[in-house]
N, C-alpha and C positions, 0 to 999 in steps of 0.2 A: 604287320608282317615284318619278317626279319630275313636278312641274308645269313644263311648257314654256312659253316665251314665244310668244304668238300674233302672227303677222305681220299688220300692218294694211294696208288699202288704200293704194296709193301705193308700196308696196314692190314692186320689179320681180319678185321671186321668185313673187308670186301670179299673174303673167302668163306664166310659163314652163310648157311642157308637161313633166309629170313623166316620169321614166324607169321602164321596166318593171323589176320585181324578178326576178332570175334564179332565186333560191331563197330560201325562208323559213328563216332561221337564228335563233339566239338574239338577235342584235342587232336583227333585225326584230321579233321577239316582244317584246323590251324596249321598243322604240320604240312598238309598238302599245299596250302597257300604259301607258306614259307619256302617250300621246295620249288614251287612254281616261280616265285620271285628270285630265288637263288639260281635256278636254271637260266632264266632270262638274263640275269646279271653276268653269268659266267663268260660268255653266252654259250648255250647249248640248246638242243632240241628235245632232250629227255633227261630225267634224273630219277634215280631209284632211291628209296629210303636208306638202304645200306651205304650209299655214297655220301650220306650226311651222318653216318655213324649210327643209324637207327635200324635194328634188325627186324623190320616189318615188311610185309608183302604189299607194298604201295609204290606206285611211280606216277610221275607226271610227264606229259609230252606236249610240246608245242612246235609243230612244223609249219613255218610260214608258207603262204601261197607261193607257188613256183620255186620252192626252196632248191630242189635238185632237178625236178622234172617239170618242164614247161607245161602249164595248164593244170598242175596239181593244186588242189584246194588247200586252204589253211586247215590244219587239224589240231585241236586242243583236247586232250584227254587226261583224266585222272582215274586210275584203275586200282582197285583194292582186290587182293587175292586173285590176280589174273592167271589164267591157264590157257595154253594153246590147245584147242580141241580138234583143229584140223589145219594142216599145212600142205601146200602144194607148190610144185615147181622148185627149181634151184637156180639161184643167180649168185654171181660173185660181185662184190662191191667193196669199196674202201670204207672203213670205219675208223673213227677216233673215239676218245672217251674223256670226259672231264676229270676222271680219276687217273688218267694216264696222259697228261697234257703233253702236246708236242709230238705225238707219235700216231701213226696210222698204219693200217695193214689191210690186205684183201681177205674178206671173210665170206664164206658161202652161207647163204640164208635161203629160206623158202621165199618164193615170190609173193605168195598169197597166204594169209592166215585168218583163221576164225578163232576168236578169243572169248571166253566167258570170264566175267569178273563181277564185281560189285561196284556201284557208283557211290558218290559221297552222300546220296540220299538213302543208302542201304538197300537199294533195289538191284536185282540182278540185271546184268547187261550181257548182250551177245553182239560182238562187233566183227566186221569183216574188213580187212584192208589189204592192199597190194602195194607193190613197189617200195618206195623209200619209207613210207609209214610202216609197212609190214616189217621192214628191216629194223626200224627204231623200236618197235614193240618187242621183237625177238631179243634185241640187245638189252632192253630194260628187264625183261623176264629173266635173262641170263644173270643179271646182277642180283636178282632175288634168290638165285640158286648158287651164288658164290662163284660165278663163271665170268671171266673177263674176255673181251673180244680177242685178245692175243692168244687165248686158249683155243680159239676157233680157227685161227689162221692156218691154212694147210701148207701154203708155200711161204716159208719163213723169209725168203728173199724179198717179199713184198712189204715187209715191215720197214718203214722209213721214218726218219725224223722230218717233221714239217717245219719249214722256215717260219720264224715268228711273223714275218710280214704276211704270209699266206694265212696263218692261223687268225690273225687279227682281221682279215678281210672277210671272213665268213666261210661258207662252204667252198672247198676246192675239190670238185668231183666227189661230193658227199663224204667229207672227212669226219665230221663230228656227229656220231649217232647220239651221243649224250651232250 
């Protein structure tokens, strides 16, 4: 496995719509493993292929137990060609991004989502999540469509720089969706 370079805001690859993956093969599984290692090293809780300069509809997620919400379970996912098929509720929450280091903003998201995708075994998946994991999934799907969290901020006054000490300590009120 390898640590990949994370593409930063301003790079046009972050604004391109990613391509569907026809079949999951060993090269896609290797990419997913490298992305997972890169995400954990960054550290983040999600990473989409466009964030490492690869325009494919693939992302990885690892949300530790109790990450933002007390009692929330650990969630690790790798999704290929994910699509939101149902979204319910609306909640505001702060997000950050590995491609926009040092910044956060309040973003509206659906509180519950149902997603269909393909797993690394080429089998179809249908998953349901709520709360913080639902937010992370929506954030990552946005990356596959060339959308950054700053595009979703409704109240621009909520965009703020995160002091380096807070960034290094981990989640500060759910700062890093990626």
